[in-house]
C-alpha positions in Angstrom: 38.4 -24.5 15.0 42.0 -24.2 13.3 43.8 -21.1 14.2 45.4 -19.8 10.9 49.0 -17.3 10.6 48.0 -14.1 9.3 49.9 -12.6 6.4 48.3 -9.5 4.6 48.9 -9.7 2.1 49.0 -13.3 1.5 52.9 -14.0 0.4 52.0 -17.0 -2.5 49.3 -15.1 -3.8 51.7 -11.5 -4.2 54.3 -14.5 -5.8 51.9 -15.5 -8.3 51.0 -12.3 -9.6 54.6 -11.4 -10.0 54.9 -9.2 -7.2 57.5 -11.3 -5.5 60.0 -12.1 -7.1 62.0 -15.0 -4.6 59.8 -17.9 -6.0 61.2 -19.7 -9.1 58.4 -21.7 -11.1 59.0 -25.1 -11.9 55.6 -26.7 -13.3 52.7 -25.0 -13.9 49.0 -27.0 -14.0 45.5 -26.0 -14.2 45.3 -25.8 -10.3 48.8 -25.5 -8.6 52.2 -23.7 -9.1 55.1 -25.8 -7.9 57.5 -23.6 -7.0 61.2 -23.8 -5.4 61.0 -22.5 -2.0 63.5 -19.4 -1.2 64.5 -20.9 1.9 66.5 -23.9 0.6 67.1 -26.4 4.3 67.4 -29.1 1.6 68.8 -28.0 -2.2 65.8 -28.7 -4.2 62.8 -27.8 -1.9 59.8 -27.2 -3.8 56.3 -26.8 -2.7 53.4 -27.2 -4.7 50.8 -24.7 -4.2 47.1 -23.7 -5.2 46.4 -21.0 -7.4 43.1 -20.3 -5.5 43.4 -19.0 -2.2 42.9 -21.4 0.3 44.3 -21.8 3.6 44.2 -25.4 4.8 43.7 -29.2 3.3 40.2 -29.1 4.7 39.1 -26.5 1.9 40.5 -28.0 -0.9 38.1 -29.2 -4.0 38.6 -32.6 -5.4 40.0 -31.5 -7.8 42.7 -29.0 -6.3 43.9 -32.5 -4.4 44.0 -34.4 -7.1 46.0 -31.8 -9.1 48.5 -31.1 -5.9 49.9 -34.8 -5.3 49.8 -35.5 -9.2 52.2 -32.6 -9.0 54.0 -33.6 -5.9 54.3 -37.1 -7.7 56.1 -34.9 -11.2 58.3 -33.1 -9.0 59.5 -35.9 -6.7 60.3 -37.8 -9.9 62.2 -35.0 -10.9 63.9 -34.0 -7.2 64.9 -38.3 -7.2 66.6 -38.3 -11.0 68.5 -34.6 -10.3 69.9 -35.1 -6.4 69.3 -38.9 -6.0 68.1 -38.0 -2.4 68.3 -40.6 0.0 64.8 -39.7 1.0 62.3 -37.6 0.0 60.2 -35.6 2.4 56.6 -34.5 1.7 55.1 -32.5 4.7 51.6 -30.3 4.7 50.6 -27.8 7.7 47.4 -27.3 8.6 47.1 -24.4 11.3 50.0 -22.7 13.6 49.3 -25.7 16.0 50.9 -27.4 13.0 54.0 -25.0 11.9 51.5 -23.6 8.6 53.4 -20.0 8.4 51.5 -19.0 5.8 47.6 -18.7 5.3 47.9 -20.5 1.8 47.9 -24.1 1.2 51.3 -25.3 0.0 52.6 -29.1 -0.1 56.4 -29.4 0.5 58.3 -31.6 -1.7 61.8 -32.2 -0.4 65.3 -34.2 -1.2 66.7 -35.2 2.1 70.8 -36.3 2.1 73.0 -36.8 4.4 74.1 -34.3 6.8 71.1 -32.4 7.3 70.4 -30.2 10.2 66.4 -30.8 10.2 66.1 -33.8 12.1 62.7 -35.7 11.2 60.4 -33.8 10.0 60.0 -30.1 8.9 62.3 -27.6 10.3 59.8 -25.7 12.3 58.9 -28.6 14.1 62.1 -30.2 13.9 63.2 -27.7 16.9 60.6 -27.5 19.1 61.8 -30.4 21.9 65.3 -28.2 21.4 63.6 -24.8 22.2 61.5 -26.4 25.2 58.1 -26.3 23.2 55.4 -27.5 25.8 52.3 -29.6 24.5 50.0 -27.7 23.1 51.5 -25.1 22.1 52.1 -23.0 18.7 54.7 -22.8 16.9 57.4 -19.8 18.5 58.6 -18.1 15.2 61.3 -16.1 17.5 64.0 -18.0 15.5 63.0 -17.9 12.5 64.3 -14.8 11.1 67.8 -16.4 11.9 66.7 -19.7 10.4 65.7 -18.4 6.7 68.7 -16.1 6.4 71.1 -19.0 7.0 69.5 -20.9 4.2 68.3 -18.3 1.9 70.0 -18.5 -1.7 71.1 -16.1 -4.2 68.9 -15.4 -7.3 71.5 -16.8 -9.7 71.7 -20.3 -7.4 67.4 -20.3 -7.5 67.7 -20.1 -11.6 70.3 -22.8 -11.3 68.1 -25.3 -9.0 64.9 -24.6 -11.5 66.7 -25.4 -14.3 68.0 -28.2 -13.0 64.7 -29.8 -11.5 62.5 -28.8 -14.5 64.9 -30.5 -16.9 64.2 -33.8 -15.2 60.6 -33.1 -15.0 59.0 -36.2 -16.5 57.0 -36.0 -19.8 
């Protein structure tokens, strides 16, 4: 059984309801919302989230799966034009043992540049070896607050980044 993180209320549902102002909307679809991640580990880091509250890939409908990939591709094109990255990282976590931090499906689309301190893969996984993580243990969120604070950007920066990415969305 996949162990899910606990967040009550769900921060992504709160954002879609307009109670969380930290997520800048990039694009909208019937089944998805593409948002700028308020923690910019890489400038332009976006997430495609489901409008319906579902926790994992295993819970998605076929229509949601199709919509997620189409919107991920759409924002990847925008990021490629806006930032000319060296690579585009896409990832999605299912359960706390994979590094999932909120119990609402979200698919990361991240432009990668030289000089990143992420290493390879998502940030919470990239630090496991250095933290002495043992095989089969869940992600220890102990250092997450400091990591997030380091990459938190202002509302003005969020608006500027969101506008740049939206300007490069394909028709």
